[in-house]
N, C-alpha and C positions, 0 to 999 in steps of 0.2 A: 505874058501868059497867052495872049491872043494878038492877032495882027490889028493894027490901029484902025483899019477900015471896017472891021467886023462890028456887029451889034455889041458884042461884049467888049470889044476895044474901045468903042465910044463911051460906054458906061464906065469903063476903067479910067479913061481920060477925065470924065467929069468928077468922079470920086477922087482921083489924084489931085485935081485942081482945088478941091475943098480943103485939102491938107497941105497946100503949098506954103512953104515957109515954117511949117511946124514940124516938131521932131516926133514924127509917127513912123513906126517900123513899117517897111514895105509889106510884110505879111499881114498886117492889119488893114492896110489899104486893099490888098487883094481880097481879103474876107468881106470888107464892105462892098467891093465891086461885085462879088459873087451874089451877095444877098440882094443888092439893088437890081442886079440882072434878073434874078428870080422875081423880084417885086414887079419889074416892068413887064415881064412875060405874063405874070398873074393879072396885071392890070389890062393887058391886051385881051386876055380871055374874058375878064369882067365886062369890058366895053363891048366886046363881040356878043356876049350873051344877053346884054341889057336890052330891054324894050325900047329905051330912049338912049341910044348910043351917044348922042351929043351931050346930053346931061351926064351920062356916065363918064364920058371923056373929061368933062369939066371937073367932075368930082376927083377923078384920078389925078388930074394936073394939080389940083389943090392939095391933095394928100402928099404927093411925091414932092411937090415944091415945099410944103411945110416941113417934111422930113429933112430935105437937103438944107433948108434954112436953119433948122434946129442943129444940124451938124456944124454949120458955119459958126453958129452962135456959142457952141461949146467951147471952141477955141482949142480943141485937141481931143484926144481920147481919154475919157475919165473913167473911173470905176462906176459901173452902172448902179451901184447901190449908194453912191455918194450923195450927199445932201444937195449938191449943185444940180444934179440931174433930176432928182425926185421933186425938187422945189420948183422946177420950171413948168410943171404941168398945170 
């Protein structure tokens, strides 16, 4: 979808790496990549607008890291309404 050196390409590589070895259709990997690309852009705006950019940056790092870790722990793409996903909160 994008060249590997672009910001989107880097996000796509990270997301693809989360699903390595799993039977996840490429279109879902693309969907995750687009959503995370948007999240990263929004995070940048959040940090830029914050009174304490350093604290906001740390908060963003925690949230994005938690989301990516959660994806790794799922072990694949599951039905969002499944017991497995709703019980992890």
